[in-house]
C-alpha positions in Angstrom: 1.8 23.5 -25.3 1.1 21.7 -22.1 -0.1 23.7 -19.1 0.8 23.4 -15.4 -2.0 21.1 -14.2 -2.9 19.7 -10.7 -0.9 16.6 -11.6 2.1 18.6 -12.6 1.9 20.6 -9.4 1.8 17.5 -7.3 4.7 16.1 -9.2 6.7 19.3 -8.5 6.0 18.9 -4.8 7.4 15.4 -4.9 10.5 16.4 -7.0 11.0 19.5 -9.1 13.6 17.8 -11.2 11.1 15.1 -12.3 8.8 17.6 -13.9 11.0 17.5 -17.0 10.5 13.7 -17.4 6.8 13.9 -16.4 6.2 16.4 -19.2 7.9 14.3 -21.9 6.1 11.0 -21.4 6.6 10.1 -25.1 10.4 9.8 -24.5 10.9 9.2 -20.8 9.8 6.0 -19.0 7.5 6.4 -16.0 6.9 3.2 -13.9 4.1 5.0 -12.0 1.9 4.6 -15.0 0.0 2.0 -13.0 -2.9 0.0 -14.1 -5.7 2.4 -13.2 -8.3 -0.4 -13.4 -6.6 -2.5 -10.8 -6.0 0.6 -8.6 -9.6 1.5 -8.9 -10.8 -1.9 -7.8 -8.3 -2.0 -4.9 -8.8 1.5 -3.5 -12.1 2.8 -5.0 -11.0 6.3 -5.8 -13.1 6.7 -9.0 -16.2 5.3 -7.2 -15.8 8.0 -4.5 -15.6 10.7 -7.2 -18.8 9.4 -8.8 -20.7 9.2 -5.5 -19.8 12.9 -4.9 -21.5 13.7 -8.2 -24.6 11.9 -7.0 -24.5 13.8 -3.6 -24.3 17.2 -5.4 -26.8 16.2 -8.0 -24.6 17.0 -11.0 -26.7 16.7 -14.1 -25.4 15.0 -17.2 -25.0 18.3 -19.1 -22.9 19.7 -16.3 -20.5 16.7 -16.1 -17.6 17.8 -18.3 -16.0 14.7 -19.7 -13.8 16.1 -22.4 -10.0 16.2 -21.7 -9.4 18.9 -24.3 -8.2 22.2 -22.6 -10.2 24.6 -24.8 -13.4 22.5 -25.0 -13.5 22.1 -21.2 -12.9 25.8 -20.6 -15.6 26.8 -23.1 -18.1 24.4 -21.5 -17.3 25.7 -18.1 -17.9 29.3 -19.2 -21.2 28.4 -20.7 -22.3 26.7 -17.5 -21.2 29.7 -15.4 -23.8 31.8 -17.2 -26.4 30.0 -15.0 -27.0 31.6 -11.6 -26.9 28.3 -9.8 -25.3 25.1 -11.1 -23.2 22.2 -9.8 -20.4 21.2 -12.2 -18.1 18.2 -12.3 -14.7 18.7 -13.8 -15.1 22.4 -14.3 -12.0 23.9 -16.0 -10.1 27.1 -15.1 -6.9 28.6 -16.3 -4.7 31.5 -15.1 -1.2 32.3 -16.4 0.5 29.0 -17.1 -1.8 27.0 -14.8 -4.8 24.8 -15.6 -7.1 23.0 -13.2 -10.2 20.8 -13.4 -12.2 20.9 -10.1 -13.9 17.7 -9.0 -17.1 19.6 -8.0 -17.9 23.3 -8.3 -21.1 24.4 -6.5 -22.1 27.8 -8.0 -24.6 29.9 -6.1 -24.5 33.3 -7.8 -21.1 34.8 -7.0 -20.4 32.2 -4.2 -18.2 29.4 -5.5 -17.7 26.3 -3.4 -14.7 24.2 -4.6 -15.0 20.6 -3.5 -11.9 18.4 -4.0 -12.8 14.7 -3.6 -10.3 12.2 -2.2 -10.5 8.5 -1.3 -9.1 9.1 2.1 -10.8 8.7 5.5 -11.2 11.5 8.1 -12.7 11.8 11.6 -13.1 15.4 12.5 -13.2 14.5 16.2 -9.8 12.8 16.2 -7.9 13.9 13.1 -6.5 17.4 12.6 -5.4 19.5 9.7 -3.0 21.4 11.9 0.0 20.2 14.0 3.4 18.6 13.7 4.3 15.5 15.7 7.9 16.8 15.8 7.3 20.4 16.9 3.6 20.3 18.1 3.1 23.6 16.2 -0.4 24.6 15.3 0.6 26.5 12.2 2.0 23.5 10.4 -0.2 21.5 8.0 -0.2 17.9 9.3 2.1 15.8 7.2 -0.3 13.0 6.5 -2.9 15.3 4.9 -0.5 18.0 3.6 -0.4 16.9 -0.1 -4.2 16.9 -0.3 -4.6 20.3 1.2 -1.9 21.8 -1.0 -3.7 20.3 -4.0 -6.9 22.2 -3.0 -4.9 25.4 -2.3 -3.5 25.3 -5.8 -7.0 24.9 -7.3 -8.3 27.8 -5.2 -5.4 30.0 -6.2 -6.0 29.4 -9.9 -9.8 29.6 -9.8 -9.9 32.8 -7.6 -7.4 34.6 -9.9 -9.3 33.6 -13.1 -12.8 34.6 -11.7 -11.6 37.8 -10.0 -12.5 39.6 -6.8 -16.3 39.7 -7.5 -16.4 36.0 -6.8 -15.8 34.3 -3.5 -14.1 30.9 -3.8 -14.4 28.7 -0.6 -12.4 25.5 -0.5 -13.5 22.1 0.9 -11.9 18.7 1.0 -14.4 15.9 0.6 -13.4 12.6 2.2 -14.9 9.4 3.6 -16.3 10.3 7.0 -15.0 7.7 9.5 -18.0 8.5 11.8 -20.6 7.8 9.2 -22.5 4.5 9.0 -24.0 3.4 5.7 -27.8 2.8 6.0 -28.2 2.0 2.3 -29.9 -1.4 2.2 -27.6 -2.8 -0.5 -24.5 -1.0 0.7 -23.0 1.8 -1.3 -20.1 0.3 -3.2 -22.1 -1.9 -5.6 -24.0 1.1 -7.1 -20.7 2.2 -8.8 -19.4 -0.6 -11.0 -15.8 -0.4 -12.1 -15.3 -1.2 -15.8 -12.3 -1.3 -18.0 -12.7 0.5 -21.4 -10.3 -0.4 -24.1 -8.4 2.7 -25.4 -7.8 1.3 -28.9 -4.6 0.9 -30.8 -1.8 2.9 -29.2 -4.0 4.3 -26.5 -4.1 3.5 -22.8 -7.2 1.7 -21.5 -9.3 3.8 -19.2 -11.5 3.2 -16.2 -15.2 4.0 -16.3 -17.7 3.9 -13.5 -21.1 2.5 -14.5 -23.7 3.9 -12.2 -26.4 1.3 -11.3 -30.1 2.1 -11.2 -31.1 3.6 -7.9 -27.8 5.3 -7.1 -29.5 8.7 -7.0 -31.5 7.5 -3.9 -28.2 7.5 -2.0 -28.7 11.3 -1.5 -31.6 10.4 0.8 -29.4 8.0 2.9 -26.6 8.9 5.4 -23.8 10.5 3.4 -20.6 8.5 3.8 -18.6 11.3 2.3 -18.3 14.7 3.9 -17.0 18.0 2.7 -14.6 19.3 5.4 -13.8 23.1 5.3 -10.2 23.9 4.5 -10.5 27.4 3.2 -8.6 29.1 6.1 -5.7 26.6 5.7 -5.6 27.2 1.9 -5.5 31.0 2.5 -2.6 30.7 4.8 -0.8 28.3 2.4 -1.3 30.7 -0.6 -0.1 33.6 1.5 3.1 31.6 2.5 2.2 31.8 6.2 2.4 28.1 7.1 5.5 26.9 9.0 6.3 23.9 6.8 7.1 26.4 4.0 9.9 28.0 6.1 13.5 27.0 5.3 15.6 26.3 8.4 19.1 25.0 9.2 17.7 21.5 9.5 14.9 21.5 6.9 14.7 22.6 3.3 11.1 23.5 3.6 8.2 21.8 2.0 8.8 23.5 -1.4 12.6 23.7 -1.3 12.6 27.0 0.5 10.1 28.7 -1.8 6.9 30.2 -0.7 3.7 29.0 -2.4 3.2 31.7 -5.0 6.9 31.8 -6.0 6.9 28.0 -6.2 3.9 28.0 -8.6 5.4 30.7 -10.8 8.8 29.1 -11.0 7.7 25.5 -11.4 5.0 26.4 -14.0 7.6 28.3 -16.0 10.0 25.4 -16.0 7.2 23.0 -16.9 5.4 24.7 -19.8 8.7 25.7 -21.4 10.0 22.2 -20.8 13.2 23.3 -19.1 15.1 21.1 -16.6 15.5 22.4 -13.1 19.1 23.3 -12.5 19.3 23.2 -8.8 18.7 19.4 -8.2 19.0 18.2 -4.7 19.2 14.4 -4.1 17.3 12.9 -1.2 16.3 9.4 0.1 13.2 9.3 -2.1 15.3 9.7 -5.2 16.0 5.9 -5.0 12.3 5.3 -5.5 12.1 7.7 -8.5 9.7 6.1 -11.0 11.3 7.7 -14.1 13.6 4.7 -15.0 13.7 2.4 -17.9 13.5 -1.4 -17.7 12.7 -4.4 -19.8 9.1 -3.2 -20.1 10.2 0.2 -21.5 13.5 -0.6 -23.3 13.0 2.2 -25.9 12.4 4.9 -23.3 14.9 7.3 -21.7 16.0 6.9 -18.1 15.4 10.2 -16.1 16.5 8.6 -12.9 19.9 7.8 -14.3 20.2 11.3 -15.8 19.8 12.9 -12.4 22.2 10.6 -10.6 24.8 11.1 -13.3 24.4 14.8 -13.2 24.4 15.4 -9.5 26.3 12.5 -8.0 28.5 11.9 -11.1 27.4 8.2 -11.3 28.9 6.0 -13.9 26.8 3.2 -15.5 28.5 0.6 -13.3 27.5 2.6 -10.2 23.9 1.7 -10.7 24.8 -2.0 -10.2 26.4 -1.4 -6.8 24.4 -1.9 -3.6 23.1 1.5 -2.7 21.7 3.0 0.6 18.3 2.9 -1.2 18.3 -0.8 -0.3 19.1 -0.3 3.4 16.5 -1.7 5.8 15.2 1.2 7.9 12.9 -0.6 10.3 12.5 0.7 13.8 13.7 4.1 12.8 10.6 6.0 13.9 10.4 9.4 12.2 14.1 9.4 11.4 14.9 9.1 7.7 18.3 7.3 7.5 18.3 7.4 3.7 17.8 11.1 3.7 20.6 11.6 6.2 23.0 9.4 4.2 22.3 11.0 0.9 22.7 14.5 2.3 26.1 13.5 3.5 27.0 12.3 0.0 26.9 8.6 1.1 25.2 6.8 -1.8 26.6 3.2 -1.5 26.3 0.7 1.3 30.1 0.3 1.4 30.4 3.9 2.5 28.0 3.6 5.5 29.7 3.8 8.9 28.2 2.4 12.0 27.8 5.8 13.6 25.7 6.8 10.6 23.0 4.3 11.4 23.2 3.9 15.1 20.1 4.8 17.0 20.1 8.2 18.8 19.3 6.4 22.0 17.8 3.0 22.6 17.2 1.0 25.8 15.4 -1.8 24.0 16.7 -5.3 24.7 16.4 -7.6 21.6 16.3 -11.4 21.8 17.7 -11.7 18.3 19.3 -9.2 15.9 18.8 -5.6 16.9 17.8 -3.2 14.1 21.4 -1.8 14.1 22.9 -5.3 13.9 20.5 -6.2 11.1 21.6 -3.1 9.1 25.3 -3.9 9.7 24.7 -7.5 8.7 23.0 -6.3 5.5 25.9 -4.0 4.7 28.5 -6.6 5.4 26.9 -9.3 3.3 26.1 -7.0 0.4 29.7 -5.5 0.3 31.8 -8.4 1.6 33.1 -6.3 4.4 34.8 -8.8 6.7 35.2 -6.4 9.6 31.5 -5.8 9.7 30.8 -9.5 9.4 33.2 -10.6 12.1 30.6 -10.5 14.9 28.2 -12.6 12.9 30.6 -15.2 11.6 29.4 -18.0 13.9 25.9 -17.8 12.5 26.9 -17.4 8.8 26.3 -20.4 6.5 28.2 -20.8 3.3 29.5 -17.2 4.0 26.2 -15.9 2.6 23.2 -16.8 4.7 22.8 -15.6 8.3 20.8 -17.9 10.5 21.1 -17.8 14.3 20.4 -21.5 14.9 21.0 -21.4 18.7 18.7 -18.4 19.1 16.0 -19.8 16.9 16.2 -23.2 18.6 15.8 -21.5 22.0 12.8 -19.6 20.7 11.2 -22.8 19.4 12.1 -25.0 22.4 13.3 -22.9 25.3 15.4 -24.7 28.0 12.7 -24.1 30.7 10.0 -25.5 28.4 7.9 -22.4 28.7 6.6 -20.4 25.8 7.9 -22.7 23.1 6.1 -23.8 19.9 3.6 -26.6 20.5 2.6 -29.1 17.8 0.6 -29.2 15.6 1.7 -25.8 14.2 -1.0 -23.8 12.4 -0.1 -21.3 9.6 -2.9 -18.9 8.8 -3.2 -16.0 6.3 -6.1 -13.6 5.7 -7.3 -11.8 2.6 -9.2 -8.6 3.4 -10.4 -5.4 1.8 -11.1 -2.0 3.2 -12.4 0.5 0.6 -13.9 3.9 0.9 -17.4 3.1 0.0 -19.0 0.4 2.3 -20.0 -2.9 0.7 -22.7 -3.5 3.3 -25.4 -1.8 5.3 -24.2 -0.8 8.8 -20.6 -0.4 7.9 -18.2 2.6 8.2 -16.1 3.8 5.2 -12.8 1.8 5.2 -14.1 -0.7 7.6 -12.4 -4.1 7.2 -14.0 -6.9 5.4 -12.4 -10.3 6.0 -13.4 -12.4 3.0 -10.9 -15.3 2.9 -8.3 -17.3 4.9 -6.1 -20.3 4.3 -4.8 -22.7 6.9 -1.9 -25.2 6.8 -1.0 -27.6 9.6 2.4 -29.1 10.4 2.3 -32.2 12.7 5.1 -33.2 15.1 6.2 -36.1 12.8 6.7 -33.5 10.0 3.5 -34.3 8.1 2.1 -31.3 6.3 -1.5 -30.8 5.2 -3.6 -28.0 3.9 -6.2 -28.3 6.7 -8.9 -25.8 5.7 -9.9 -22.5 4.1 -12.8 -20.0 3.9 -14.0 -17.7 1.1 -17.1 -15.6 0.9 -18.5 -15.3 -2.6 -22.0 -14.2 -1.6 -23.0 -10.7 -2.7 -24.6 -8.3 -0.2 -23.4 -10.5 2.7 -21.2 -9.3 5.5 -18.8 -12.2 6.1 -16.8 -11.2 9.1 -18.6 -13.1 11.8 -18.9 -16.2 9.7 -15.2 -15.8 9.0 -14.3 -15.9 12.7 -16.7 -18.8 13.4 -15.0 -20.9 10.7 -11.5 -19.9 11.9 -12.4 -20.8 15.5 -13.8 -24.2 14.4 -10.6 -25.0 12.6 -8.2 -23.9 15.4 -10.0 -25.0 18.6 -9.3 -28.7 18.2 -5.9 -28.5 19.9 -3.5 -26.1 21.7 -1.0 -26.0 18.9 0.9 -22.8 18.1 -0.7 -20.5 15.6 1.5 -18.4 13.2 0.8 -15.3 11.1 3.2 -13.3 8.9 3.3 -9.6 10.0 0.6 -7.8 12.1 -2.2 -7.9 9.6 -4.1 -10.9 11.0 -3.9 -9.5 14.5 -5.2 -6.1 13.4 -8.1 -7.7 11.5 -9.2 -9.9 14.4 -9.1 -6.9 16.8 -11.3 -4.9 14.3 -13.8 -7.8 14.1 -13.8 -8.0 17.9 -15.1 -4.4 18.0 -17.7 -5.2 15.3 -18.8 -8.2 17.4 -19.0 -6.0 20.5 -21.4 -3.7 18.8 -23.5 -6.5 17.3 -26.4 -8.6 18.4 -24.9 -12.0 17.5 -26.0 -14.7 19.9 -22.5 -16.2 20.1 -20.6 -12.9 20.2 -19.0 -13.4 23.6 -17.7 -16.8 22.6 -16.2 -15.4 19.5 -14.8 -12.4 21.3 -13.2 -14.7 23.9 -11.6 -16.7 21.1 -10.2 -13.5 19.5 -8.8 -12.4 22.9 -7.1 -15.8 23.3 -5.1 -15.7 20.0 -4.3 -12.0 19.7 -2.6 -9.2 21.6 -4.4 -5.9 22.3 -3.4 -2.6 23.6 -4.1 -1.8 27.2 -2.8 1.6 28.1 1.0 1.6 27.8 1.2 -2.1 27.7 0.1 -4.9 25.4 -2.2 -7.6 26.8 -1.2 -11.0 25.3 -3.7 -13.8 24.8 -2.8 -17.2 26.2 -2.6 -18.6 22.7 -1.4 -15.5 21.0 -0.3 -16.0 17.3 3.4 -16.0 16.7 4.6 -13.5 14.1 6.8 -15.4 11.7 8.0 -12.0 10.3 9.5 -11.2 13.7 11.2 -14.6 13.7 12.7 -13.8 10.3 13.9 -10.3 11.4 15.4 -11.7 14.6 17.2 -14.7 13.3 17.5 -14.8 9.5 18.9 -12.7 6.6 19.8 -13.3 3.0 21.4 -10.6 0.8 19.0 -11.3 -2.0 16.2 -9.8 0.1 17.9 -6.4 -0.2 16.5 -5.0 3.0 12.9 -6.2 2.4 11.3 -8.6 4.8 8.1 -9.1 2.8 7.2 -12.8 2.4 7.5 -12.4 -1.4 11.2 -11.4 -0.8 11.9 -14.0 1.9 10.3 -16.9 0.0 12.8 -17.0 -3.0 15.7 -16.5 -0.6 14.6 -19.5 1.4 13.9 -21.7 -1.6 17.3 -20.9 -3.2 19.1 -21.6 0.2 17.7 -25.1 0.7 18.7 -27.9 -1.5 16.4 -30.3 0.4 13.3 -28.1 -0.1 14.2 -27.6 -3.8 14.5 -31.4 -4.3 11.3 -32.2 -2.4 9.0 -29.6 -4.1 10.4 -29.9 -7.6 8.4 -33.2 -7.6 4.6 -33.3 -8.1 3.8 -34.3 -4.5 1.5 -31.4 -3.5 -2.0 -32.6 -3.7 -1.0 -36.3 -3.5 1.5 -37.0 -0.7 0.7 -33.6 0.9 -3.0 -33.1 1.3 -4.6 -30.0 -0.3 -8.1 -28.7 -0.2 -7.7 -27.5 -3.8 -5.4 -29.9 -5.7 -6.5 -33.5 -6.1 -4.0 -36.4 -6.5 -4.8 -36.4 -10.3 -3.7 -32.8 -10.5 -0.8 -32.8 -8.0 1.7 -30.1 -8.6 5.4 -29.3 -8.1 5.7 -25.9 -6.5 9.3 -25.4 -7.8 10.4 -24.7 -11.3 13.8 -23.5 -12.3 14.7 -20.6 -14.6 17.4 -20.4 -17.3 19.9 -19.2 -14.6 19.2 -22.3 -12.5 17.4 -20.4 -9.7 14.0 -21.0 -8.4 11.2 -19.2 -10.3 8.4 -17.4 -8.5 6.0 -20.2 -7.3 3.0 -17.8 -7.4 1.4 -19.5 -10.4 -2.2 -19.0 -9.3 -2.5 -15.5 -10.8 -3.4 -16.5 -14.4 -7.1 -17.3 -13.7 -7.4 -14.1 -11.6 -5.8 -12.1 -14.3 -8.2 -13.5 -16.9 -11.1 -12.6 -14.6 -9.9 -9.1 -14.2 -9.1 -8.7 -17.9 -5.5 -7.8 -17.4 -2.3 -9.6 -18.3 -0.7 -12.0 -15.9 2.4 -9.8 -15.8 0.4 -6.7 -15.1 -1.3 -8.4 -12.1 2.0 -9.8 -10.8 3.5 -6.3 -10.9 0.5 -4.8 -9.2 0.5 -7.6 -6.5 4.2 -7.0 -5.9 3.8 -3.2 -5.6 0.8 -3.7 -3.2 2.9 -6.0 -1.0 5.6 -3.4 -0.9 3.1 -0.8 0.2 1.9 -3.2 2.9 5.5 -3.5 4.2 6.0 0.3 4.2 2.7 0.7 6.2 3.4 -2.3 8.6 4.4 0.1 11.4 1.0 1.8 11.2 -1.5 -0.1 13.4 -4.4 1.4 11.4 -3.0 0.7 8.0 -5.7 -1.0 5.8 -3.4 -2.3 3.2 -3.2 -6.1 3.1 -0.3 -8.3 2.0 -1.3 -8.5 -1.7 -3.6 -6.7 -4.1 -4.6 -9.4 -6.5 -7.2 -11.1 -4.2 -8.8 -7.9 -3.0 -9.1 -6.5 -6.6 -10.7 -9.7 -7.6 -13.1 -9.7 -4.6 -14.2 -6.1 -5.4 -14.9 -7.0 -9.1 -16.8 -10.1 -7.9 -19.3 -7.9 -6.2 -20.4 -6.6 -9.7 -19.9 -9.8 -11.7 -22.2 -12.4 -13.2 -22.6 -15.6 -11.2 -21.1 -17.6 -14.0 -17.7 -16.2 -13.0 -18.0 -17.1 -9.4 -16.9 -20.8 -9.5 -13.9 -20.2 -11.8 -12.7 -17.3 -9.6 -13.4 -19.2 -6.4 -10.9 -21.8 -7.5 -8.3 -19.3 -8.4 -8.6 -17.3 -5.2 -8.5 -20.5 -3.1 -5.2 -21.5 -4.8 -3.7 -18.0 -4.5 -4.3 -17.8 -0.7 -3.2 -21.4 -0.2 0.2 -20.5 -1.4 0.5 -17.7 1.1 0.3 -20.2 4.0 2.3 -22.8 2.1 5.0 -20.1 1.9 5.0 -19.9 5.7 5.4 -23.7 5.7 8.5 -23.4 3.4 10.0 -20.9 5.8 9.4 -23.3 8.8 10.8 -26.3 6.9 14.0 -24.4 6.2 14.4 -23.4 9.8 13.6 -26.9 11.0 16.0 -28.4 8.5 18.9 -26.1 9.6 18.3 -26.8 13.3 18.4 -30.5 12.7 21.7 -30.0 10.9 22.9 -27.9 13.8 
């Protein structure tokens, strides 16, 4: 029998109905079974857990590694016979529940429960209490809520098993934003991420190899800190936090249940493998991971089962454009998908304008407003002529929306002010921000800019891959050298610089702050350069640099839409739409001219390539061909890496409205860079070539977008 674990509890918080599918992993597909190895490289969660063991001096005999319920419980009870001991993965059970605690610090009858998370926290600026909506101080803050409830569940189980003679005090250990690493070699490199083969029929696992000298980190500044959350956990367990309350407008965090009732009911459903009967659909149900696809053809589809049961979907309904595809940018805290699903509106064809109109907006848009973009998406996806009527003059082939007059006015305004100046510069950065600092003097989750690519478009239409940068040196903080090289490549003219989304602006502003705190001789010169090409926040207003980068993503959102994008504006969604829209681009780049007629820093004339290949359906295949070498280096399949990279890009788009989001556009490069910090030098050259080509395509994708816009403007 399976017990109601921490993972099952978190799954129940996400969706009680999904517990049934989560339990039966042998029969039901689960697309959230991500590659733990790639995730560990990109986010560093396992490294954080191992550092916590170092900080608490967990001895080898107190590190419980077995996953067997009975063995782990027996080992925990043996260790509890000691008066004082620090235990990793101590196991406890009560009723139907079972938990493994990251760290247990036992001092007689005092038990300190430390849950370790790869999340950053600043106790001077962040708060566990408060709701942005209601400003209540008895509401657990939404962004930290799932983590605190996780700790509360563990405290609840442990306290009940141990009994009243023990005092269990709960802590949430996270990366301390205010801490600065003073370890000479950094912290990250002491915890090498390795992939261990699981053998036939078994999943591979991640193992952290602790390097010699890691124990000395206890003597350095701790970059992780245990923040007390016991009072919050007590209130959660007693059902006295406001998010648990069911109101006319809100179901409550646990569907109207209080904490203890929720645990009792959900654990009973889980261990007896019974399906929840009262299933409520919501916007997140469109993102349910329990669906079957070509990777899991023999598995059952839980997502379809729910929709068929509750919404009475037929098989054909899953092929219809749903509100799950609706673009919901510029909605603030409002969840349009939730609103529509609760009304019983599941398909785009049933969405009325009043359903998606902003509550109130005084914003003036130069191109498509968010409402217009949603109406356009619905119209093109469903063929609704009434909705498309206002957009007809800008529709091409009755499929593609491109506002040529608006785009032309943006590129070359009538007054000649603020237009795009040649040569045009396309730049893209690859960065990483992990919990454990790579270098001395860095904060947790501080940005490291390790690579960029740079394409140039001249006024006569000539395109060249002008330059690039990649740091492959270990124990070397690259950010200042990165900016010096970028400045060198961009300062030769006054041409317009382009980025895609806000990431490049955010990174440069972060490096500006790093420079300001540094002793670099040329720091003022570099800071002035950053000010010139970025925008920054000055009170209520933005301060724009005289050569501020143009956001190509905003150009796309204002003037372009293709139904194949399905509401996504990620460059990996826009690129195939552009390539399949333009016959001229397809013809041009299906020939091996890149590296010969078009200069490349990475492809010689002897190895010139054609960016475009066609699939069996006649459509353009994904041009991201540079992942194979990176996949080999990471010891994963090319398909696994492509899927991970795509998922990471989707997360980046979801976080794009968050100025402090540390997620970059793709995950392949940053996973490779992290592994490079642990790797033998023999790997460096091969990986260097693969990373250069990968990033080169990011800026070449921006060139493709510009070429399409330029071609359409010439056609008029």
